[in-house]
ChimeraX commands (.cxc) that place a marker at each C-alpha (Angstrom):
marker #1 position -11.30,-4.56,22.09 radius 0.5
marker #1 position -10.53,-8.20,22.91 radius 0.5
marker #1 position -9.56,-11.39,21.26 radius 0.5
marker #1 position -10.54,-14.76,22.71 radius 0.5
marker #1 position -7.95,-17.26,23.14 radius 0.5
marker #1 position -10.12,-19.80,21.05 radius 0.5
marker #1 position -10.18,-17.41,18.07 radius 0.5
marker #1 position -6.42,-16.77,18.38 radius 0.5
marker #1 position -5.75,-20.44,18.38 radius 0.5
marker #1 position -8.13,-21.13,15.42 radius 0.5
marker #1 position -6.19,-18.47,13.40 radius 0.5
marker #1 position -2.88,-19.79,14.22 radius 0.5
marker #1 position -4.01,-23.42,13.56 radius 0.5
marker #1 position -5.23,-22.43,10.09 radius 0.5
marker #1 position -1.77,-20.78,9.39 radius 0.5
marker #1 position 0.09,-24.00,10.08 radius 0.5
marker #1 position 1.28,-24.38,6.53 radius 0.5
marker #1 position 2.58,-20.82,6.53 radius 0.5
marker #1 position 5.04,-21.55,9.28 radius 0.5
marker #1 position 5.62,-21.02,13.11 radius 0.5
marker #1 position 3.29,-18.22,14.16 radius 0.5
marker #1 position 3.12,-16.81,17.68 radius 0.5
marker #1 position 0.61,-14.50,19.22 radius 0.5
marker #1 position 1.42,-11.55,21.63 radius 0.5
marker #1 position -1.09,-9.64,23.60 radius 0.5
marker #1 position -1.59,-6.12,22.69 radius 0.5
marker #1 position -4.49,-3.44,23.02 radius 0.5
marker #1 position -6.68,-6.23,24.56 radius 0.5
marker #1 position -6.30,-8.14,21.23 radius 0.5
marker #1 position -3.32,-10.09,19.82 radius 0.5
marker #1 position -0.70,-9.48,17.22 radius 0.5
marker #1 position 0.30,-12.44,15.06 radius 0.5
marker #1 position 4.09,-12.73,14.43 radius 0.5
marker #1 position 6.38,-14.91,12.26 radius 0.5
marker #1 position 9.73,-14.29,13.83 radius 0.5
marker #1 position 10.14,-10.69,14.62 radius 0.5
marker #1 position 7.54,-9.54,11.97 radius 0.5
marker #1 position 3.94,-8.79,12.97 radius 0.5
marker #1 position 1.90,-9.43,9.97 radius 0.5
marker #1 position -1.60,-9.66,11.56 radius 0.5
marker #1 position -3.89,-8.40,14.13 radius 0.5
marker #1 position -6.83,-9.80,15.96 radius 0.5
marker #1 position -9.33,-7.65,17.67 radius 0.5
marker #1 position -12.91,-8.48,18.76 radius 0.5
marker #1 position -12.23,-12.03,17.18 radius 0.5
marker #1 position -11.74,-10.37,13.68 radius 0.5
marker #1 position -8.56,-11.09,11.85 radius 0.5
marker #1 position -6.95,-8.27,10.03 radius 0.5
marker #1 position -4.03,-8.77,7.81 radius 0.5
marker #1 position -1.17,-6.30,6.88 radius 0.5
marker #1 position -0.94,-5.03,3.42 radius 0.5
marker #1 position 0.77,-2.25,1.35 radius 0.5
marker #1 position -0.59,0.19,-1.48 radius 0.5
marker #1 position -0.28,-2.53,-4.12 radius 0.5
marker #1 position -2.13,-5.32,-2.05 radius 0.5
marker #1 position -4.88,-3.00,-0.90 radius 0.5
marker #1 position -6.67,-3.52,-4.30 radius 0.5
marker #1 position -6.99,-7.10,-3.55 radius 0.5
marker #1 position -8.72,-6.47,-0.38 radius 0.5
marker #1 position -11.22,-3.91,-2.02 radius 0.5
marker #1 position -11.88,-6.39,-4.71 radius 0.5
marker #1 position -12.66,-8.95,-2.29 radius 0.5
marker #1 position -15.21,-6.60,-0.58 radius 0.5
marker #1 position -13.19,-6.29,2.68 radius 0.5
marker #1 position -12.70,-3.32,4.91 radius 0.5
marker #1 position -9.75,-1.70,6.58 radius 0.5
marker #1 position -9.33,-1.75,10.50 radius 0.5
marker #1 position -11.28,0.96,11.98 radius 0.5
marker #1 position -11.67,2.06,15.71 radius 0.5
marker #1 position -13.52,4.74,17.56 radius 0.5
marker #1 position -11.85,7.67,19.11 radius 0.5
marker #1 position -13.35,10.69,21.10 radius 0.5
marker #1 position -12.85,12.63,17.87 radius 0.5
marker #1 position -14.68,10.18,15.57 radius 0.5
marker #1 position -13.66,7.01,13.80 radius 0.5
marker #1 position -9.93,6.35,12.73 radius 0.5
marker #1 position -9.01,4.13,9.76 radius 0.5
marker #1 position -5.78,2.12,9.63 radius 0.5
marker #1 position -5.24,1.22,6.03 radius 0.5
marker #1 position -2.18,-0.98,6.77 radius 0.5
marker #1 position -4.49,-3.72,8.17 radius 0.5
marker #1 position -7.59,-5.08,6.30 radius 0.5
marker #1 position -10.14,-7.69,7.46 radius 0.5
marker #1 position -9.20,-11.12,6.27 radius 0.5
marker #1 position -11.73,-13.04,4.29 radius 0.5
marker #1 position -13.86,-15.28,6.47 radius 0.5
marker #1 position -13.20,-18.24,4.12 radius 0.5
marker #1 position -9.52,-18.12,5.32 radius 0.5
marker #1 position -10.68,-19.54,8.69 radius 0.5
marker #1 position -12.11,-22.60,6.91 radius 0.5
marker #1 position -9.45,-23.18,4.19 radius 0.5
marker #1 position -5.87,-23.56,5.17 radius 0.5
marker #1 position -4.53,-23.20,1.63 radius 0.5
marker #1 position -6.50,-19.84,1.19 radius 0.5
marker #1 position -5.16,-18.80,4.71 radius 0.5
marker #1 position -1.65,-19.53,3.68 radius 0.5
marker #1 position -1.93,-17.64,0.50 radius 0.5
marker #1 position -3.30,-14.45,2.39 radius 0.5
marker #1 position -0.74,-14.90,5.32 radius 0.5
marker #1 position 2.21,-15.02,2.92 radius 0.5
marker #1 position 1.08,-11.75,1.24 radius 0.5
marker #1 position 0.55,-10.03,4.54 radius 0.5
marker #1 position 3.86,-11.27,5.94 radius 0.5
marker #1 position 5.60,-9.87,2.69 radius 0.5
marker #1 position 3.97,-6.47,3.02 radius 0.5
marker #1 position 4.87,-6.37,6.84 radius 0.5
marker #1 position 8.42,-7.49,6.25 radius 0.5
marker #1 position 9.03,-4.91,3.42 radius 0.5
marker #1 position 7.37,-2.09,5.81 radius 0.5
marker #1 position 9.75,-3.17,8.68 radius 0.5
marker #1 position 12.79,-3.12,6.34 radius 0.5
marker #1 position 12.03,0.36,4.91 radius 0.5
marker #1 position 11.09,1.90,8.22 radius 0.5
marker #1 position 13.55,4.72,9.35 radius 0.5
marker #1 position 15.27,3.99,12.62 radius 0.5
marker #1 position 13.90,6.00,15.67 radius 0.5
marker #1 position 16.07,8.90,16.46 radius 0.5
marker #1 position 18.40,8.12,19.46 radius 0.5
marker #1 position 17.69,9.99,22.66 radius 0.5
marker #1 position 20.55,12.21,24.06 radius 0.5
marker #1 position 22.25,10.69,27.00 radius 0.5
marker #1 position 21.99,12.86,30.09 radius 0.5
marker #1 position 25.55,13.65,31.07 radius 0.5
marker #1 position 27.96,16.49,31.81 radius 0.5
marker #1 position 27.64,19.56,29.76 radius 0.5
marker #1 position 30.53,20.49,27.56 radius 0.5
marker #1 position 32.55,23.44,28.69 radius 0.5
marker #1 position 33.65,26.15,26.24 radius 0.5
marker link #1:1,2 radius 0.2
marker link #1:2,3 radius 0.2
marker link #1:3,4 radius 0.2
marker link #1:4,5 radius 0.2
marker link #1:5,6 radius 0.2
marker link #1:6,7 radius 0.2
marker link #1:7,8 radius 0.2
marker link #1:8,9 radius 0.2
marker link #1:9,10 radius 0.2
marker link #1:10,11 radius 0.2
marker link #1:11,12 radius 0.2
marker link #1:12,13 radius 0.2
marker link #1:13,14 radius 0.2
marker link #1:14,15 radius 0.2
marker link #1:15,16 radius 0.2
marker link #1:16,17 radius 0.2
marker link #1:17,18 radius 0.2
marker link #1:18,19 radius 0.2
marker link #1:19,20 radius 0.2
marker link #1:20,21 radius 0.2
marker link #1:21,22 radius 0.2
marker link #1:22,23 radius 0.2
marker link #1:23,24 radius 0.2
marker link #1:24,25 radius 0.2
marker link #1:25,26 radius 0.2
marker link #1:26,27 radius 0.2
marker link #1:27,28 radius 0.2
marker link #1:28,29 radius 0.2
marker link #1:29,30 radius 0.2
marker link #1:30,31 radius 0.2
marker link #1:31,32 radius 0.2
marker link #1:32,33 radius 0.2
marker link #1:33,34 radius 0.2
marker link #1:34,35 radius 0.2
marker link #1:35,36 radius 0.2
marker link #1:36,37 radius 0.2
marker link #1:37,38 radius 0.2
marker link #1:38,39 radius 0.2
marker link #1:39,40 radius 0.2
marker link #1:40,41 radius 0.2
marker link #1:41,42 radius 0.2
marker link #1:42,43 radius 0.2
marker link #1:43,44 radius 0.2
marker link #1:44,45 radius 0.2
marker link #1:45,46 radius 0.2
marker link #1:46,47 radius 0.2
marker link #1:47,48 radius 0.2
marker link #1:48,49 radius 0.2
marker link #1:49,50 radius 0.2
marker link #1:50,51 radius 0.2
marker link #1:51,52 radius 0.2
marker link #1:52,53 radius 0.2
marker link #1:53,54 radius 0.2
marker link #1:54,55 radius 0.2
marker link #1:55,56 radius 0.2
marker link #1:56,57 radius 0.2
marker link #1:57,58 radius 0.2
marker link #1:58,59 radius 0.2
marker link #1:59,60 radius 0.2
marker link #1:60,61 radius 0.2
marker link #1:61,62 radius 0.2
marker link #1:62,63 radius 0.2
marker link #1:63,64 radius 0.2
marker link #1:64,65 radius 0.2
marker link #1:65,66 radius 0.2
marker link #1:66,67 radius 0.2
marker link #1:67,68 radius 0.2
marker link #1:68,69 radius 0.2
marker link #1:69,70 radius 0.2
marker link #1:70,71 radius 0.2
marker link #1:71,72 radius 0.2
marker link #1:72,73 radius 0.2
marker link #1:73,74 radius 0.2
marker link #1:74,75 radius 0.2
marker link #1:75,76 radius 0.2
marker link #1:76,77 radius 0.2
marker link #1:77,78 radius 0.2
marker link #1:78,79 radius 0.2
marker link #1:79,80 radius 0.2
marker link #1:80,81 radius 0.2
marker link #1:81,82 radius 0.2
marker link #1:82,83 radius 0.2
marker link #1:83,84 radius 0.2
marker link #1:84,85 radius 0.2
marker link #1:85,86 radius 0.2
marker link #1:86,87 radius 0.2
marker link #1:87,88 radius 0.2
marker link #1:88,89 radius 0.2
marker link #1:89,90 radius 0.2
marker link #1:90,91 radius 0.2
marker link #1:91,92 radius 0.2
marker link #1:92,93 radius 0.2
marker link #1:93,94 radius 0.2
marker link #1:94,95 radius 0.2
marker link #1:95,96 radius 0.2
marker link #1:96,97 radius 0.2
marker link #1:97,98 radius 0.2
marker link #1:98,99 radius 0.2
marker link #1:99,100 radius 0.2
marker link #1:100,101 radius 0.2
marker link #1:101,102 radius 0.2
marker link #1:102,103 radius 0.2
marker link #1:103,104 radius 0.2
marker link #1:104,105 radius 0.2
marker link #1:105,106 radius 0.2
marker link #1:106,107 radius 0.2
marker link #1:107,108 radius 0.2
marker link #1:108,109 radius 0.2
marker link #1:109,110 radius 0.2
marker link #1:110,111 radius 0.2
marker link #1:111,112 radius 0.2
marker link #1:112,113 radius 0.2
marker link #1:113,114 radius 0.2
marker link #1:114,115 radius 0.2
marker link #1:115,116 radius 0.2
marker link #1:116,117 radius 0.2
marker link #1:117,118 radius 0.2
marker link #1:118,119 radius 0.2
marker link #1:119,120 radius 0.2
marker link #1:120,121 radius 0.2
marker link #1:121,122 radius 0.2
marker link #1:122,123 radius 0.2
marker link #1:123,124 radius 0.2
marker link #1:124,125 radius 0.2
marker link #1:125,126 radius 0.2
marker link #1:126,127 radius 0.2
marker link #1:127,128 radius 0.2
view
């Protein structure tokens, strides 16, 4: 799965009204970030936006599909990311609206995520 530099640049350009967006390479694609929050994913020159349970209905109503990838055990669907409407790539105002919604869902998910368990530090064993 890849993301061309031109497609990433186009998506970021369309998000100009939304604010400063940066791209970071991941899985051969790119994650789109505003600050520390990843709210979008680009793979195979397709833009996917983060959503939550409430926002999912909006994607379904627009006839959009969730991010799916193949594994050796069959297809796996990631319902947190859904394909963005193609019209977003032509209309900055529409892109801004969808990006704001995706960012809100991603920021909420990041705030409510439980912190990872701390690993035990190797050291001396306690004596009894």
